[in-house]
C-alpha positions in Angstrom: 0.3 90.7 -7.6 0.1 88.0 -4.9 -2.6 86.1 -6.8 -0.4 86.1 -10.0 2.3 84.4 -8.0 -0.2 81.8 -6.8 -0.6 83.1 -3.3 -3.9 83.5 -1.3 -5.8 86.6 -0.4 -4.5 87.7 3.0 -7.7 89.4 4.0 -8.6 88.9 7.7 -5.3 87.2 8.4 -3.3 90.3 7.7 -2.1 90.6 11.3 -1.1 87.0 11.6 0.9 87.2 8.3 2.5 90.5 9.5 3.6 88.8 12.8 5.3 86.0 10.9 7.1 88.6 8.7 8.3 90.6 11.7 9.5 87.5 13.5 11.4 86.1 10.5 13.1 89.4 9.7 14.3 89.6 13.2 15.5 86.0 13.2 17.2 86.5 9.8 18.9 89.6 11.2 20.6 87.7 14.1 21.0 84.1 12.9 23.8 84.8 10.4 25.9 86.6 13.0 25.2 84.5 16.1 28.7 83.1 16.5 30.3 86.3 15.4 28.3 88.2 18.0 29.6 86.1 20.9 33.2 86.3 19.5 32.8 90.1 19.4 31.2 90.8 22.8 32.6 87.9 25.0 36.1 86.4 25.6 34.9 82.9 24.6 36.8 81.0 22.0 35.2 79.7 18.8 35.0 76.2 20.2 33.5 77.4 23.5 30.8 79.4 21.6 30.0 76.4 19.4 29.8 74.1 22.5 27.5 76.5 24.3 25.1 76.7 21.3 25.2 72.8 21.0 24.5 72.3 24.7 21.6 74.6 24.6 20.1 72.8 21.6 20.4 69.4 23.3 18.9 70.8 26.5 15.8 72.2 24.8 15.0 69.3 22.3 12.8 67.4 24.8 10.7 70.5 25.3 8.8 69.7 22.0 6.8 67.1 24.0 5.8 69.6 26.7 5.0 72.3 24.1 2.8 69.9 22.1 0.8 69.1 25.2 0.4 72.8 26.0 -0.7 73.7 22.5 -3.5 71.1 22.8 -4.5 72.4 26.2 -4.3 76.2 25.7 -4.4 76.7 21.9 -1.8 77.6 19.3 -2.2 81.3 19.3 -1.5 81.6 23.1 1.6 79.5 22.7 2.8 81.7 19.9 2.4 84.7 22.1 4.4 82.9 24.9 7.0 81.9 22.3 7.5 85.5 21.2 7.8 86.8 24.8 10.3 84.1 25.8 12.4 84.7 22.6 12.4 88.4 23.4 13.7 87.7 27.0 16.3 85.3 25.8 17.5 87.7 23.1 17.6 90.7 25.5 19.7 88.6 27.9 22.4 88.4 25.2 23.3 92.0 26.0 24.7 91.0 29.4 26.1 87.4 29.0 29.8 87.0 29.0 30.6 83.5 30.2 29.9 79.9 28.9 26.9 79.0 31.0 25.1 82.4 30.8 25.4 82.2 27.0 24.1 78.6 27.0 21.2 79.4 29.4 20.2 82.6 27.5 20.2 80.5 24.3 18.0 77.8 26.0 15.4 80.6 26.6 15.7 81.6 23.0 15.3 78.0 21.8 12.4 77.4 24.0 10.6 80.4 22.7 11.4 79.4 19.1 10.0 75.9 19.8 6.9 77.3 21.3 6.4 79.6 18.3 7.0 77.2 15.5 5.6 74.3 17.4 2.3 76.2 17.4 2.6 77.7 13.9 1.1 74.7 12.1 -1.8 74.4 14.5 -2.7 78.1 14.0 -2.4 77.9 10.2 -4.6 74.7 10.2 -7.2 76.5 12.4 -7.5 79.7 10.4 -7.7 78.0 7.0 -10.1 75.5 5.3 -9.4 72.0 4.1 -8.4 72.4 0.4 -6.2 75.5 0.8 -3.6 74.3 3.3 -0.8 73.7 0.7 -1.5 77.2 -0.6 -1.2 78.8 2.8 1.8 76.8 4.1 3.6 77.5 0.8 2.8 81.2 1.1 4.0 81.5 4.6 7.1 79.6 3.8 7.9 82.0 1.0 7.3 85.0 3.4 9.6 83.4 5.9 12.4 83.0 3.3 12.0 86.6 2.2 12.0 87.7 5.9 15.2 85.8 6.5 16.7 87.4 3.4 15.9 90.9 4.5 17.3 90.3 7.9 20.4 88.7 6.4 21.1 91.8 4.3 20.7 94.1 7.4 23.0 91.7 9.4 25.6 92.2 6.7 25.7 95.9 7.6 26.6 95.0 11.2 29.4 92.7 10.0 30.7 95.4 7.7 30.8 97.9 10.6 32.4 95.3 12.8 31.9 97.2 16.1 30.5 96.0 19.4 27.8 98.7 19.2 26.7 97.5 15.8 26.3 93.9 17.0 24.5 94.9 20.1 22.1 97.0 18.0 21.2 93.9 16.1 20.2 92.2 19.4 18.0 95.2 20.4 16.3 95.3 16.9 15.7 91.6 17.0 14.1 91.9 20.5 11.9 94.6 19.1 10.7 92.4 16.3 9.6 89.8 18.8 7.6 92.4 20.7 6.1 93.6 17.5 5.1 90.1 16.5 3.5 89.6 20.0 1.4 92.8 19.7 0.2 91.8 16.2 -0.8 88.3 17.4 -2.9 89.8 20.3 -5.6 90.8 17.7 -5.5 87.4 15.9 -8.7 85.5 16.7 -8.0 82.5 19.0 -9.1 79.7 16.8 -8.7 76.8 19.2 -9.0 73.1 18.4 -8.4 71.7 21.9 -9.8 68.8 23.8 -13.2 69.3 25.4 -15.5 67.0 27.5 -17.1 65.8 24.3 -13.9 64.9 22.6 -12.0 61.7 23.2 -9.1 61.9 25.7 -5.6 61.1 24.6 -2.0 61.8 25.0 1.5 61.1 23.7 0.8 57.4 23.9 -1.7 57.8 21.1 0.8 59.6 19.0 3.6 57.1 19.3 1.3 54.2 18.7 0.0 55.8 15.4 2.2 53.8 13.0 0.8 55.4 9.9 1.7 58.9 11.2 5.1 57.7 12.3 5.8 56.6 8.7 4.9 60.2 7.6 7.3 61.5 10.3 10.1 59.2 9.1 9.5 60.4 5.5 9.6 64.0 6.8 13.0 63.2 8.5 14.5 62.2 5.1 13.2 65.5 3.7 14.7 67.5 6.6 18.0 65.8 6.0 17.9 67.3 2.5 16.7 70.7 3.6 19.7 71.1 5.9 22.1 70.8 3.0 21.7 74.5 2.1 22.9 75.8 5.5 25.4 73.2 6.6 26.9 71.4 3.5 26.9 73.7 0.5 28.9 76.6 2.0 31.7 74.3 3.1 31.6 72.2 -0.1 31.7 75.2 -2.4 34.2 77.3 -0.5 36.5 74.7 1.1 36.2 71.4 -0.7 36.1 72.8 -4.3 37.8 76.1 -3.5 35.3 78.1 -5.7 35.0 81.9 -5.5 33.8 83.1 -2.1 30.9 85.1 -3.6 29.3 81.9 -4.8 28.0 80.9 -1.4 26.1 84.2 -1.1 24.8 83.9 -4.6 23.4 80.4 -3.9 21.6 81.7 -0.8 20.2 84.7 -2.8 19.1 82.4 -5.6 17.3 80.1 -3.2 15.6 83.0 -1.5 14.4 84.5 -4.8 13.1 81.1 -6.1 11.2 80.3 -3.0 9.8 83.9 -2.6 8.6 84.1 -6.2 8.1 80.4 -7.1 6.4 78.8 -4.1 2.9 79.8 -5.1 3.5 78.9 -8.7 4.7 75.4 -7.6 1.6 74.8 -5.5 -0.5 75.9 -8.5 1.4 73.4 -10.7 1.0 70.6 -8.2 -2.7 71.2 -7.8 -4.6 67.9 -8.7 -1.6 65.7 -8.2 -1.3 63.1 -5.4 0.5 64.4 -2.3 2.7 61.3 -1.8 3.9 61.6 -5.4 4.8 65.2 -4.8 6.8 64.2 -1.7 8.7 61.7 -3.8 9.2 64.3 -6.5 10.8 66.6 -3.9 13.3 63.9 -3.1 14.0 63.5 -6.9 14.8 67.2 -7.2 17.3 66.8 -4.3 19.0 63.8 -6.0 19.3 65.8 -9.3 20.7 68.8 -7.4 23.3 66.5 -5.7 24.3 65.2 -9.1 25.0 68.7 -10.3 27.2 69.3 -7.2 29.2 66.2 -7.9 29.6 67.3 -11.5 31.0 70.6 -10.3 33.8 68.8 -8.7 35.3 67.6 -12.0 34.8 70.8 -14.1 37.0 73.9 -14.6 36.3 76.6 -12.1 33.9 78.9 -14.0 31.9 76.0 -15.5 31.8 74.5 -12.0 30.3 77.7 -10.7 27.5 77.4 -13.3 27.0 73.8 -12.3 26.7 74.7 -8.6 24.1 77.4 -9.5 22.2 75.0 -11.6 22.3 72.5 -8.9 21.0 75.0 -6.4 18.1 75.8 -8.6 17.2 72.2 -9.0 17.7 71.5 -5.3 15.4 74.4 -4.5 12.7 72.6 -6.5 12.7 70.0 -3.8 12.1 72.6 -1.2 9.2 74.1 -3.2 7.6 70.8 -3.9 8.0 69.1 -0.5 7.6 71.9 2.0 3.8 72.7 1.6 2.8 69.1 1.0 4.6 67.6 4.0 3.2 70.5 6.2 -0.4 70.2 5.0 -0.4 66.4 5.2 1.1 66.4 8.7 -1.5 68.9 9.9 -4.6 67.2 8.3 -3.6 63.7 9.3 -3.5 64.6 13.0 -6.8 64.5 15.0 -8.0 67.9 16.1 -7.7 67.3 19.9 -4.1 66.0 19.6 -2.8 68.2 16.8 -0.4 70.0 19.1 1.3 66.8 20.1 1.3 65.3 16.6 2.9 68.5 15.1 5.2 68.7 18.1 6.6 65.4 16.9 7.2 66.9 13.5 8.9 69.9 15.1 11.1 67.5 17.0 12.3 66.1 13.7 13.3 69.5 12.5 15.1 70.1 15.8 16.9 66.8 15.5 18.0 67.6 12.0 19.3 71.0 13.0 21.3 69.4 15.9 22.8 66.4 14.0 23.3 67.9 10.5 26.3 70.2 11.3 28.3 67.3 12.8 27.2 64.7 10.3 27.8 66.8 7.2 31.2 68.1 8.2 32.3 64.5 9.0 31.1 63.3 5.6 32.8 66.2 3.9 36.1 65.2 5.5 35.8 61.6 4.2 35.9 62.2 0.5 34.8 64.9 -2.0 31.7 63.0 -3.0 30.9 60.9 0.0 28.3 63.3 1.3 26.3 63.4 -1.9 26.3 59.6 -2.2 24.9 59.3 1.3 22.4 62.1 0.9 21.3 60.6 -2.4 20.6 57.3 -0.8 18.6 59.0 2.0 16.6 60.9 -0.7 15.9 57.6 -2.6 14.8 56.0 0.7 12.5 59.0 1.3 11.0 58.7 -2.1 10.3 55.0 -1.6 8.7 55.7 1.8 6.5 58.5 0.3 5.2 56.4 -2.6 4.0 53.7 -0.2 2.6 56.1 2.4 -1.0 56.3 1.1 -1.5 52.6 1.9 -1.2 53.4 5.6 -2.2 57.1 5.6 -5.1 58.0 3.3 -4.4 61.8 3.8 -1.1 61.3 1.9 -3.1 59.8 -1.0 -5.3 62.9 -1.4 -4.6 65.4 -4.1 -3.0 68.8 -3.7 -5.5 71.7 -3.7 -5.2 75.4 -3.8 -8.3 76.8 -2.4 
């Protein structure tokens, strides 16, 4: 079945894959109810909860530099193990926090663990796979992450439906258990390390920031991240508040996205096989632009036709995620030197963290300044990203290689 969907044979990597599934189901279980949880079990206001989460995000962003260094020194698998333990401690602390700073500090722990885990993820995937199958594996694992988030989200809905403090606290306990399970599964994963040795050249963050070709790739990735944040931070508000469309539409868009990524990611990688990576990066931005155009069109149509336009736009927009995700990940991993890959991919992880911190504020501000302002701005960002991608192979040969699927 997996092979028909264009996914690889799991084989010896079964425990690693299972650990990723366990982690994402747990995260998908808690993430949708994060704010609701603190409103339910503490006396903090909505503004105070939001501020505590934002402060914790800002405090932990610089950790990407430290984590990248630790990955290069100790190996990706060990840092993934640390990440799961720290996330588990942070999540368990949520059972006792009641005031602003305890909430913020517990969230700092959770964020540090998450950064350690996902900052190491690309290094481990690169180490356990061969050149020529990286897009396939990154795409496969991204699809599994989406499905895991979806399963967790459905279970989270039960807690919201029950709307009791016990139900919300149970979610925290279950999520903690998934981190422990992921930790135990990773213990048996071989420690494929690509770290510096006496025979390898020395290096540090200075080498990373002086690598202009790689920085161009990171800038292109930033424009892709800006588009990827639309699903979580712009579409729900635009559909429900700006256009006043039926409330169920937001859930339908998320469900549609999850299904398309879960079932279509491998097929997209198979379709892209043989095509130049940089062109596929640009194609991803093109999908984003076409999706934005559908969202704009929905604003001038009658309600039920607007609903169809939003669903169509969501499908096209998801095409950008399917095309760009595996290619950007594989290119970033393979363009980094082995002994500094932790630092190089740490910079990529920092871009994702920056996008997650800035997007909520930026997108809500744009939505308040006109119905279509946000789509015009995001469209320009996508066009810029496409232009950067098409020129990237001149500086970074890895981006000029062709997509392969094992």
